[in-house]
N, C-alpha and C positions, 0 to 999 in steps of 0.2 A: 612471525606472520608470514604468510606465502607472499611472494612477489607477485605483482599484478593486482593485487587485492586494494580498493580503495578505502581508505579509512576516514571517518568523521569522528573526532572526539568531541564529546558534548561538555559545555562548560557546566560549572555547578549552578543551581538555580539560585535567585536572590535570596528566596525564603526556603528554608528546609520544608519538605513535604511530611505530612501528618505519617505516612507510612515509614516503615524502616529502610526501605530501598529508595534512594534517591535518583532521579533523572539522569544524575552524573555517574551513576553505577552502570548505565548503558552505554554501548558503543554501537554505531551504526556502520556497517561494512558491505561493500557489494559482495553477493556470494554467487555460487553457480546455480544454474537453473535446477540441477538435480536436488540440491540442499533444500531450495525453496519449495520445490515440489512435494518432497518427502514431508517436510514440516506442516504444510497445510493439509495434506491428506491426512496425517495422524491427528491433526488438531480439528479440522473443521469437517470431514466427512460429509461433504454433500452440501454444505452450508455456504458454497461458494457460486451458486448459480449452475447453469449448465455446464457441463464438461467442454472444454474447448481443447483442440489437439496440441498435444504436448509441442509440437512444431512452431506454435506461437509463442510459447515460452522460449524457445531458441531462436525466435526472428530476429532480423537485424535491428539493432537498437533498443532491444528488450532489456529490461534492468530488473535485477533480483537483489534487493538489499535485506540484510539480516540484521536483528537487534541481538546484541551479545551481551551477557554478564559474565565477566571475565573472558574465558574462552568457550562459553556455552552458549549456544544458538537458541535463543528463547523466544524470537518473534521473527516473520518474514514478511515480506509484501513483493510483489511483481506487477510490472507494467510492460505492456508492449502495445504496438500499434493494431488497431482493429475499429472497424465501424461502430458505431452506437446502434442499437437496434431501434427502428422506427425514425431514424434521422439521417437526413443527408448530408450532415456536418462533415465537413473536409477537415483533416487533422485531428481525429479522434484517437484516443489512446485508452485502452482498457485496463484498469487496476484489478488484477487477477486474483488477488486474495491478499489480505490482510489477517494474518494468523499469529497469535500470541499466546504462549503457555499460560495455562490458567493462574497460578501464582503469580504472574507478573501482569496480569490484566488490571486496569483502573490505575496505572501509575505514569501514563503518558506515552509508553513505548509505541503503541499503534499509531498515535497521531504522528510521532517523529517519522515512522515508516511512510506514512502518507505523506508528509511534507517532503520526504526524500524522493519519493516518487513523483510529487507535483514538480519539484524543481528539475527533475531529470528531463520530463515532459515541456516543460517550459522552454529549456535549452533546446529542444527539439522543434521548437516553433509550432507546438501543437495548440489547438483551440479549445479543445473539451478533454477532461478526463472523466471516466464513466466506470461503473462496476454495477453487477448485481448484488444487491443487499438484502440479506434476509430481512423481513417486516421487524423481527424483533432487535435487529441491529442498526435500524435506519437513523437512530438518535445519534450514534457515534459519527456516521458519515454527515449528518447534517451539522453537527459541532465542527467538522472539518470543512464546511462551507459547501457541501452537496445539497441539491435539491432533487425532487422526485421527478421523473419524467414517465407520465402517464400512469394506468391504474396499475395494481399489483398483478403480477402473473404467477401462475402455480408452476413451481419446477419441483418434481419429485414429491409432489402433495403439500408442498409448503409454500406460502406466499412469499415473493420476492419482489423488490422494487428496483426499476432500472434508475440508478442514482447517477447524478452527473455534476460536473463542476467546472466553469468557465476557466480558463488557464490564461493567467495574467503573466505579461513579460516579467522576469526577474529584475527587481530594483537593485541596481549595483551602485556601489560608491567607486568603483574603479572601472577601467575601460579594459576591454580585451584587446 
């Protein structure tokens, strides 16, 4: 494992999932911006909303996390500070993309990536986490606690919602 790479090993779930791959087969690690950009470009191709400057992916405080099965990167999510469209909310962070390889979807990996990004923005004292959600994927974000902000917008001839979730402080049983 590279030095400087943050690792979170997931415990085995209490009940075995129906599929042959358990959530404990995935590991969430911090990855570099280039790896996150490459994966989301390969998997989502325009399904992440309007393009943003790659400089935002490299901005101070940005986090890129990857979901690994063994040593293979099979999912990624990125988050960075950015104002939410149509809002004057201070402390907004954009969830840039949640991309999971097709054979690994529906197994909880995307939810784990969103959770890791949410934890990161909570540590940054963020007030809201938002993203552009394709209309067909909004159910995923809704299950993660996101709500719609306004009417759908057309991006590259496809309907998207601005989805947001208020960020709550982390509950901890220990003091920093």
